[in-house]
Structure formats: structure tokens, C-alpha cells
Residue frames as a rotation matrix with the C-alpha (Angstrom) as fourth column:
MET 1
-0.976 0.194 -0.097 3.58
-0.128 -0.152 0.980 4.51
0.175 0.969 0.174 -2.17
ASP 2
-0.478 0.838 -0.264 0.36
0.526 0.513 0.678 2.79
0.704 0.185 -0.686 -1.23
ASN 3
-0.351 0.334 -0.875 -0.12
0.870 -0.230 -0.437 4.67
-0.347 -0.914 -0.210 1.91
ASN 4
-0.836 0.079 -0.543 -0.42
-0.194 -0.968 0.159 7.90
-0.514 0.238 0.824 -0.16
SER 5
-0.777 0.601 -0.186 -3.01
-0.097 0.178 0.979 6.14
0.622 0.779 -0.080 -2.40
LYS 6
-0.284 0.725 -0.627 -5.05
0.878 0.460 0.134 5.01
0.386 -0.512 -0.767 0.53
CYS 7
-0.557 0.015 -0.830 -4.98
0.569 -0.721 -0.395 8.48
-0.605 -0.692 0.393 2.03
LEU 8
-0.818 0.199 -0.539 -6.12
-0.421 -0.847 0.326 10.20
-0.392 0.494 0.776 -1.06
SER 9
-0.675 0.650 -0.349 -8.71
-0.002 0.471 0.882 7.55
0.737 0.597 -0.317 -1.81
LEU 10
-0.760 0.460 -0.459 -10.47
0.579 0.157 -0.800 8.08
-0.296 -0.874 -0.386 1.48
ILE 11
0.124 0.927 0.353 -14.01
0.973 -0.184 0.140 9.48
0.195 0.326 -0.925 1.18
PRO 12
0.583 0.144 -0.800 -13.12
0.511 -0.830 0.222 12.72
-0.632 -0.538 -0.558 3.04
VAL 13
-0.319 -0.825 -0.466 -10.45
-0.029 -0.483 0.875 13.40
-0.947 0.293 0.130 0.40
SER 14
-0.818 0.031 0.574 -11.93
0.548 0.346 0.762 11.94
-0.175 0.938 -0.300 -2.75
ARG 15
0.221 0.974 0.051 -15.20
0.959 -0.208 -0.190 13.97
-0.174 0.091 -0.980 -2.24
LEU 16
0.085 -0.255 -0.963 -13.33
0.266 -0.926 0.269 17.23
-0.960 -0.279 -0.010 -2.52
LYS 17
0.430 0.224 0.874 -14.39
0.856 0.207 -0.474 17.98
-0.287 0.952 -0.103 -6.14
LYS 18
0.994 -0.057 0.093 -13.42
-0.025 -0.951 -0.309 21.66
0.106 0.305 -0.947 -6.23
THR 19
0.426 -0.896 0.125 -10.01
-0.562 -0.154 0.812 20.85
-0.709 -0.416 -0.569 -4.78
TRP 20
0.045 -0.339 0.940 -9.48
0.478 0.833 0.278 18.00
-0.877 0.436 0.200 -7.26
ASP 21
0.771 0.334 0.543 -10.63
0.637 -0.384 -0.669 20.43
-0.015 0.861 -0.508 -10.13
GLY 22
0.900 -0.422 -0.109 -7.87
-0.398 -0.898 0.187 22.85
-0.177 -0.125 -0.976 -8.96
ILE 23
0.196 -0.871 0.451 -5.10
0.008 0.461 0.887 20.27
-0.980 -0.171 0.097 -9.58
GLY 24
0.014 -0.333 -0.943 -3.11
-0.863 -0.480 0.156 20.74
-0.504 0.812 -0.295 -12.66
ASP 25
0.830 0.386 -0.403 -3.20
-0.548 0.696 -0.463 18.32
0.102 0.605 0.790 -15.53
LYS 26
-0.083 -0.940 -0.330 0.42
-0.592 0.313 -0.743 17.33
0.802 0.134 -0.583 -14.89
HIS 27
-0.723 -0.111 0.682 -0.40
-0.688 0.218 -0.693 16.30
-0.072 -0.970 -0.234 -11.31
LYS 28
0.306 0.920 0.245 -3.65
-0.822 0.385 -0.419 14.64
-0.480 -0.073 0.874 -12.32
LYS 29
0.546 -0.242 -0.802 -1.67
-0.566 0.599 -0.567 12.51
0.617 0.763 0.190 -14.88
ILE 30
-0.604 -0.792 0.082 0.82
-0.528 0.321 -0.786 11.53
0.596 -0.519 -0.613 -12.08
TRP 31
-0.398 0.553 0.732 -2.08
-0.807 0.167 -0.566 10.76
-0.435 -0.816 0.380 -9.71
LYS 32
0.627 0.708 -0.326 -3.81
-0.776 0.532 -0.339 8.61
-0.066 0.465 0.883 -12.39
SER 33
0.148 -0.665 -0.732 -0.64
-0.449 0.614 -0.649 6.68
0.881 0.425 -0.208 -12.99
HIS 34
-0.793 -0.385 0.473 -0.22
-0.572 0.199 -0.796 6.18
0.212 -0.901 -0.378 -9.19
GLU 35
-0.083 0.854 0.513 -3.84
-0.855 0.204 -0.477 5.15
-0.512 -0.478 0.714 -8.90
ASN 36
0.643 0.214 -0.735 -3.43
-0.661 0.641 -0.391 2.58
0.388 0.738 0.553 -11.80
LEU 37
-0.424 -0.845 -0.327 -0.36
-0.432 0.505 -0.747 1.11
0.796 -0.176 -0.579 -9.94
CYS 38
-0.889 0.093 0.448 -2.40
-0.434 0.138 -0.890 0.74
-0.145 -0.986 -0.083 -6.77
ASP 39
-0.007 0.920 -0.391 -5.39
-0.920 0.147 0.362 -0.81
0.391 0.362 0.846 -8.55
PRO 40
-0.331 -0.129 0.935 -6.44
-0.750 0.637 -0.177 -3.83
-0.573 -0.760 -0.307 -6.46
SER 41
0.688 0.695 -0.209 -7.88
-0.679 0.515 -0.523 -5.72
-0.256 0.502 0.826 -9.45
LYS 42
0.751 -0.331 -0.571 -6.32
-0.183 0.727 -0.662 -8.94
0.634 0.602 0.485 -10.59
ASN 43
0.769 -0.394 -0.503 -4.65
0.638 0.436 0.635 -9.37
-0.031 -0.809 0.586 -7.25
MET 44
0.685 -0.505 -0.526 -2.62
-0.218 -0.830 0.513 -6.07
-0.695 -0.237 -0.679 -7.55
LYS 45
0.599 -0.433 0.673 -1.18
0.739 0.622 -0.258 -7.20
-0.307 0.652 0.693 -10.81
ASN 46
0.725 -0.364 0.585 0.12
0.162 -0.735 -0.658 -3.75
0.670 0.572 -0.474 -11.92
PHE 47
0.656 -0.478 0.584 1.92
-0.755 -0.440 0.486 -3.36
0.025 -0.760 -0.649 -8.58
ARG 48
0.619 -0.386 0.684 3.28
0.006 0.873 0.488 -6.92
-0.785 -0.298 0.543 -8.63
ASP 49
0.763 -0.311 0.567 4.56
0.632 0.178 -0.754 -6.37
0.134 0.934 0.332 -12.20
ILE 50
0.611 -0.551 0.569 6.51
-0.311 -0.828 -0.467 -3.24
0.728 0.108 -0.677 -11.24
LEU 51
0.616 -0.411 0.672 7.75
-0.704 0.095 0.704 -4.89
-0.353 -0.907 -0.231 -7.99
GLU 52
0.785 -0.265 0.560 9.02
0.370 0.926 -0.080 -7.91
-0.497 0.269 0.825 -10.02
ASN 53
0.551 -0.559 0.619 11.10
0.713 -0.069 -0.697 -5.62
0.433 0.826 0.361 -12.18
SER 54
0.810 -0.186 0.556 12.34
-0.393 -0.876 0.280 -3.40
0.435 -0.446 -0.782 -9.41
LYS 55
0.012 -0.889 -0.458 15.71
0.308 0.439 -0.844 -3.58
0.951 -0.131 0.280 -7.70
PRO 56
0.607 0.227 -0.762 16.24
0.785 -0.021 0.619 -3.46
0.124 -0.974 -0.191 -3.91
PRO 57
-0.915 0.358 -0.184 16.09
0.297 0.292 -0.909 -1.83
-0.272 -0.887 -0.373 -1.54
ILE 58
-0.453 0.875 0.170 12.34
-0.114 -0.246 0.962 -1.87
0.884 0.417 0.212 -1.60
VAL 59
-0.769 0.337 0.543 10.01
-0.586 -0.035 -0.809 -1.28
-0.254 -0.941 0.224 1.38
PRO 60
-0.875 0.480 -0.063 7.59
0.409 0.803 0.434 -4.24
0.259 0.354 -0.898 1.22
PHE 61
-0.399 0.873 0.282 3.95
-0.817 -0.478 0.324 -3.55
0.417 -0.101 0.903 1.06
LEU 62
-0.924 -0.182 0.336 3.10
-0.354 0.741 -0.571 -6.06
-0.145 -0.647 -0.749 3.75
PRO 63
-0.054 0.967 0.250 -0.67
-0.622 0.163 -0.766 -6.37
-0.781 -0.197 0.592 3.15
ILE 64
0.382 0.157 -0.911 0.05
-0.886 0.343 -0.313 -8.06
0.264 0.926 0.270 -0.17
TYR 65
-0.556 -0.712 -0.429 2.41
-0.496 0.698 -0.515 -10.53
0.667 -0.074 -0.742 1.44
ILE 66
-0.725 0.394 0.564 -0.07
-0.501 0.260 -0.825 -11.16
-0.472 -0.882 0.009 4.31
LYS 67
0.283 0.920 -0.271 -2.81
-0.841 0.103 -0.531 -11.76
-0.461 0.378 0.803 1.85
ASP 68
0.131 -0.385 -0.914 -0.60
-0.764 0.549 -0.340 -14.25
0.632 0.742 -0.222 -0.08
LEU 69
-0.854 -0.520 0.002 0.35
-0.366 0.599 -0.712 -16.03
0.369 -0.609 -0.702 3.10
THR 70
-0.395 0.818 0.418 -3.30
-0.661 0.064 -0.748 -16.20
-0.638 -0.572 0.515 4.25
PHE 71
0.514 0.611 -0.602 -4.38
-0.856 0.319 -0.408 -17.71
-0.058 0.725 0.687 0.97
MET 72
-0.311 -0.671 -0.673 -1.52
-0.534 0.709 -0.461 -20.28
0.786 0.215 -0.579 1.07
ASN 73
-0.940 -0.126 0.317 -2.40
-0.340 0.414 -0.844 -21.20
-0.025 -0.901 -0.432 4.57
ASP 74
-0.263 0.936 0.233 -6.15
-0.573 0.042 -0.818 -21.27
-0.776 -0.349 0.525 4.23
GLY 75
0.419 0.477 -0.773 -6.20
-0.904 0.135 -0.406 -22.71
-0.090 0.868 0.488 0.65
ASN 76
-0.093 -0.547 -0.832 -3.93
-0.502 0.747 -0.435 -25.67
0.860 0.377 -0.344 1.38
GLU 77
0.892 0.397 -0.218 -4.40
-0.048 0.562 0.826 -28.51
0.450 -0.726 0.520 3.80
SER 78
0.346 -0.777 0.526 -1.87
-0.938 -0.289 0.190 -28.65
0.005 -0.559 -0.829 6.64
LYS 79
-0.442 -0.392 0.807 -1.87
-0.414 0.887 0.204 -32.46
-0.796 -0.244 -0.554 6.47
ILE 80
0.197 0.462 -0.865 -2.52
-0.943 0.330 -0.038 -34.81
0.268 0.823 0.500 3.52
ASP 81
0.480 0.161 -0.862 -3.22
-0.127 0.985 0.113 -38.37
0.868 0.055 0.493 4.36
GLY 82
0.965 0.016 -0.263 -2.20
0.258 0.140 0.956 -37.68
0.052 -0.990 0.131 7.92
MET 83
0.043 -0.999 -0.002 1.26
0.993 0.043 0.111 -36.35
-0.111 -0.007 0.994 6.81
ILE 84
0.061 -0.118 -0.991 2.56
0.254 -0.958 0.130 -32.84
-0.965 -0.260 -0.028 7.04
ASN 85
0.804 0.202 0.559 2.02
0.591 -0.168 -0.789 -30.89
-0.066 0.965 -0.254 3.80
PHE 86
-0.075 -0.919 -0.387 5.65
0.607 -0.350 0.714 -29.78
-0.791 -0.181 0.584 3.22
ASP 87
-0.424 -0.059 0.904 4.70
0.852 -0.366 0.375 -28.18
0.308 0.929 0.205 -0.21
LYS 88
0.688 0.685 0.240 2.42
0.546 -0.707 0.450 -25.75
0.477 -0.178 -0.860 1.68
LEU 89
0.739 -0.444 -0.507 5.23
0.369 -0.363 0.856 -24.90
-0.564 -0.819 -0.105 4.06
ARG 90
-0.337 -0.871 0.358 7.72
0.821 -0.086 0.564 -24.42
-0.460 0.484 0.744 1.21
MET 91
0.028 0.489 0.872 5.32
0.815 -0.516 0.263 -22.13
0.579 0.703 -0.413 -0.52
MET 92
0.927 0.371 -0.050 4.92
0.314 -0.699 0.642 -20.02
0.203 -0.611 -0.765 2.58
ALA 93
0.409 -0.873 -0.267 8.65
0.592 0.031 0.805 -20.08
-0.694 -0.487 0.530 3.25
ASN 94
-0.397 -0.505 0.767 9.49
0.917 -0.241 0.316 -18.86
0.026 0.829 0.559 -0.22
ARG 95
0.365 0.628 0.688 7.10
0.620 -0.715 0.324 -16.03
0.695 0.308 -0.650 0.19
VAL 96
0.935 -0.192 -0.297 8.67
0.174 -0.483 0.858 -14.92
-0.308 -0.855 -0.418 3.46
LYS 97
-0.062 -0.983 0.174 12.11
0.775 0.063 0.629 -15.15
-0.630 0.174 0.757 1.66
ASP 98
-0.023 0.112 0.993 10.74
0.862 -0.501 0.076 -12.79
0.506 0.858 -0.085 -1.02
ILE 99
0.900 0.380 0.213 10.02
0.240 -0.841 0.486 -10.25
0.363 -0.386 -0.848 1.59
SER 100
0.626 -0.748 -0.221 13.52
0.330 -0.003 0.944 -10.62
-0.707 -0.664 0.245 3.10
LYS 101
-0.118 -0.663 0.739 15.13
0.976 0.060 0.210 -10.18
-0.184 0.746 0.640 -0.28
LEU 102
0.494 0.411 0.766 13.53
0.643 -0.766 -0.004 -6.82
0.585 0.495 -0.643 -0.71
VAL 103
0.921 -0.076 0.381 15.12
-0.288 -0.793 0.537 -5.34
0.262 -0.604 -0.752 2.37
ASP 104
0.649 -0.754 0.103 18.39
0.484 0.514 0.708 -7.34
-0.586 -0.410 0.699 2.54
TYR 105
0.578 -0.406 0.708 20.46
0.563 -0.430 -0.706 -4.60
0.591 0.806 -0.020 1.07
GLU 106
-0.128 -0.710 -0.693 23.59
0.929 -0.331 0.168 -2.62
-0.348 -0.622 0.701 2.28
TYR 107
0.910 0.361 0.203 23.05
0.402 -0.889 -0.220 1.05
0.102 0.282 -0.954 2.32
GLU 108
-0.179 -0.982 -0.064 26.15
0.982 -0.182 0.041 3.13
-0.052 -0.056 0.997 1.59
ASN 109
-0.887 -0.416 0.199 26.72
0.424 -0.906 -0.007 6.88
0.183 0.078 0.980 2.22
ILE 110
0.147 0.987 0.067 23.43
0.642 -0.147 0.753 7.48
0.753 -0.067 -0.655 4.05
ASN 111
-0.820 -0.276 0.501 23.09
-0.111 -0.782 -0.614 10.61
0.561 -0.559 0.611 6.00
VAL 112
-0.423 0.698 -0.578 20.84
0.896 0.418 -0.150 10.20
0.137 -0.581 -0.802 8.96
ASP 113
-0.636 0.322 0.701 18.12
-0.186 -0.946 0.266 12.92
0.749 0.039 0.662 9.19
SER 114
-0.941 0.146 -0.305 16.78
0.339 0.377 -0.862 12.82
-0.011 -0.915 -0.404 12.65
GLU 115
-0.539 0.782 -0.311 13.85
-0.615 -0.619 -0.488 15.12
-0.575 -0.072 0.815 11.82
LEU 116
-0.202 0.503 -0.840 12.74
-0.865 0.310 0.394 12.87
0.459 0.807 0.373 9.07
GLN 117
-0.721 -0.077 -0.689 13.19
0.150 0.953 -0.263 9.67
0.677 -0.293 -0.675 11.20
ASN 118
-0.902 0.406 -0.145 11.14
0.055 -0.226 -0.973 11.32
-0.427 -0.886 0.182 13.94
TYR 119
-0.424 0.754 -0.501 8.39
-0.855 -0.515 -0.052 12.19
-0.297 0.406 0.864 11.44
ILE 120
-0.263 0.275 -0.925 8.24
-0.570 0.729 0.379 8.71
0.778 0.627 -0.034 10.02
SER 121
-0.854 -0.100 -0.511 8.29
0.309 0.692 -0.652 7.12
0.419 -0.714 -0.560 13.55
HIS 122
-0.588 0.687 -0.427 5.38
0.450 -0.160 -0.878 9.22
-0.671 -0.709 -0.215 14.79
PRO 123
-0.798 0.360 0.484 2.90
0.398 -0.290 0.870 9.69
0.454 0.887 0.088 11.93
MET 124
-0.790 0.611 -0.046 0.00
-0.466 -0.649 -0.601 12.08
-0.397 -0.454 0.798 12.47
VAL 125
-0.830 0.550 -0.090 -3.07
0.350 0.641 0.683 9.88
0.434 0.535 -0.725 12.16
GLU 126
-0.725 0.677 0.131 -6.59
-0.654 -0.616 -0.439 11.27
-0.216 -0.404 0.889 12.43
GLY 127
-0.572 0.596 0.563 -9.81
0.269 0.785 -0.557 9.35
-0.775 -0.167 -0.610 12.74
ASP 128
-0.674 0.358 0.646 -12.27
0.711 0.080 0.698 9.06
0.199 0.930 -0.308 9.87
ALA 129
0.391 0.857 -0.337 -14.83
0.917 -0.394 0.062 11.26
-0.080 -0.333 -0.940 11.73
LEU 130
0.252 -0.386 -0.887 -12.38
0.286 -0.846 0.449 14.09
-0.924 -0.367 -0.103 12.15
LEU 131
-0.835 -0.533 0.134 -11.22
0.241 -0.136 0.961 13.90
-0.494 0.835 0.242 8.51
MET 132
-0.295 0.781 0.551 -14.82
0.906 0.046 0.420 14.02
0.302 0.623 -0.721 7.32
GLU 133
0.528 0.398 -0.750 -15.45
0.685 -0.722 0.098 17.00
-0.503 -0.566 -0.654 9.60
LYS 134
-0.210 -0.706 -0.676 -12.54
0.086 -0.702 0.707 18.85
-0.974 0.090 0.208 8.08
SER 135
-0.820 -0.020 0.572 -13.54
0.553 0.228 0.801 17.80
-0.147 0.973 -0.176 4.54
LEU 136
0.145 0.968 0.204 -17.08
0.973 -0.177 0.150 19.14
0.182 0.176 -0.967 5.03
LYS 137
0.443 -0.032 -0.896 -15.68
0.430 -0.869 0.244 22.36
-0.787 -0.493 -0.371 6.54
LEU 138
-0.644 -0.723 -0.248 -13.41
0.068 -0.377 0.924 22.83
-0.762 0.578 0.292 3.44
GLU 139
-0.838 0.448 -0.310 -16.12
-0.411 -0.145 0.900 21.94
0.358 0.882 0.306 0.92
PRO 140
-0.541 0.711 0.450 -19.60
-0.458 0.200 -0.866 21.72
-0.705 -0.675 0.218 2.50
ARG 141
-0.542 0.412 0.733 -22.17
0.592 0.806 -0.015 19.32
-0.597 0.426 -0.680 0.89
ASP 142
-0.957 0.289 -0.020 -23.98
-0.195 -0.593 0.781 20.50
0.214 0.751 0.624 -2.13
THR 143
-0.620 0.779 0.095 -27.49
0.070 0.175 -0.982 20.94
-0.781 -0.602 -0.164 -0.92
LYS 144
-0.007 0.589 -0.808 -28.79
-0.926 -0.308 -0.217 21.64
-0.377 0.747 0.548 -4.48
LYS 145
-0.688 -0.151 0.709 -30.19
0.079 0.957 0.280 18.60
-0.721 0.249 -0.647 -6.20
């Protein structure tokens, strides 16, 4: 979900005004809803609310969990009065358990699609410079000001 959001939010993509204008209202509405879901404000509250009410299996969006674990680690002392801060360790362990619960699910009647597995295992990733070059080729900068 968020990977698509990040891809479409990249400057080489978001700058394509003519292309975005050509998208139908139905798809713009879907995109707006997706954008709202991936809004980073309030510590990704919209996404977290949806996640809380969703049932597994769910592919965890690891950056959220890494951020949480980082804040727990950096925001809490490892030792208090020379003693190990077990509350900090419990908080972190509970967050790791939350991740595990999302994927701890038995799949039934799944047909393996080797072509899809290969596509997911070997994503086509292009650098920012190449993406911008392609974007500018598709829609050159407007020189009129």
C-alpha cells in the first residue's frame, strides 16, 4: 500500500500535471483516499486506525514499527538507578509481538504463481535522476512564467 503512495508522491511523478489532469474523477477519489490513509501527520494515525481494525494476514509496514522501536529505545533510559529498565524492554517486546501477530497466519488454498513471486522478488528500481529524466521527457518544464 504505502510503497505505491511513495512511488506516486515522488517529485518526478507528482510534477506530471497534464498526466494527473487526465485521470478520471473515480481514480482521483481513490488516490485521495489512499493519500489520506498514508498521511504521515499525527504519527500515521489514519493508517494505524485502519491497521488496528484489520484482520490478519497483514504485511507489516516496517518503517512504522522501526520508528516506534527507535522512539522507545531512545526515549527511555536503559537503566534506572543502575538497574535494567524492564519496562522499556517490555514495551519493545510487545511492539515486536505486534508485528509477529500480523503475519502469524495459516494460508489455505493458495495457488503459487511463480511469475508473480519472481516479480515481487526482483522489483524494478530506478534511481531518482533517471526517473526525473523520464518525467521531463514526458512533460518538459513549462518555460513560460
